N, C-alpha and C positions, 0 to 999 in steps of 0.2 A: 322660568323664574327660579333662581337659585336662593338657597338659604344663607343669610348673613349671621355669623356668630361674632359677637363683640366681647372681648375680655377686658375687664376693668376692675377697679375697686372704688368704693364709695368716697374716700377722702382724697383721691387723686385729682388735682386741679386740671390736668390734661383730659381726664375722663369726663369731668364736668363740662368742659368746653365741647368735647365730642358729642355728649348727650344733648347739649343746647343746639348744636349744628343739626343733629338728627331731627329734633323737634321742628326746627325752622324749615328744613328740607321737606319733611312730611307735610307741613302746612302749605308750602309753595308748590309741591308736586304730589298731588293725592295718590298717584300711582305708586309712589314709594311706600305708602302705608300698607299696601297689599303684599309687599315682599316679606316672606317668612323671616323672622328676626328673633334671635335669642341673645340675651345679655347674661354673661357669666361673671359673677363677682368672684375673682380668684381667691379671695380670702375666705369667702363663705362656701365655695365649691372647689376646694383644692384638688379633689379627685378628678373633676372634669378638666380643670386647667392643666393638670399633669399630662394629659393625653395629647396636648398640643405643643408645638415647638415655637416659642416666642420668649422674648425677654422683657420688653417694655409694654406698658399699657398706655393708652388703649391700643388694642390690636384687633383687626378685623380679618375674619376668614370668610370666604365665599365658597360654599360647598366643600369645606375642608382645606381650601388653599389660601394661604396667607396673602392678603392683598395690600395691607397697610399695617405698620407697626410704629408706635410712638405718637408724639404730639400730632394732633389732627386738626386742621383748619376745615372750614366749610367745603372747600374744593376737594379736599382729600376724602371727606365723607361722601360727597356726591359721586366721586369716582367709584367708591365701594358700591353704591346703589346702582350705578350704571353697569358695573361688572355683573351684579346679580341679575340685572334685567337683560343682559346680552344673550 
């Protein structure tokens, strides 16, 4: 099982949608709740965000590898979880 790191910021509407999808998927698939997960607010943690190569939020990394960047629908977030579980 690999760690997911999500980069976001609080007022981003795309990030809010991605967080809603995260919650729905964890409720539908309890195994997703066990995946190590870190959410980094790029405005509150710019030192952490600066270490990663991305432009848009939300962006998801799995074990340090970028797997999705930008607007994320439920299917996109589920792909992130499946990558972490592979």
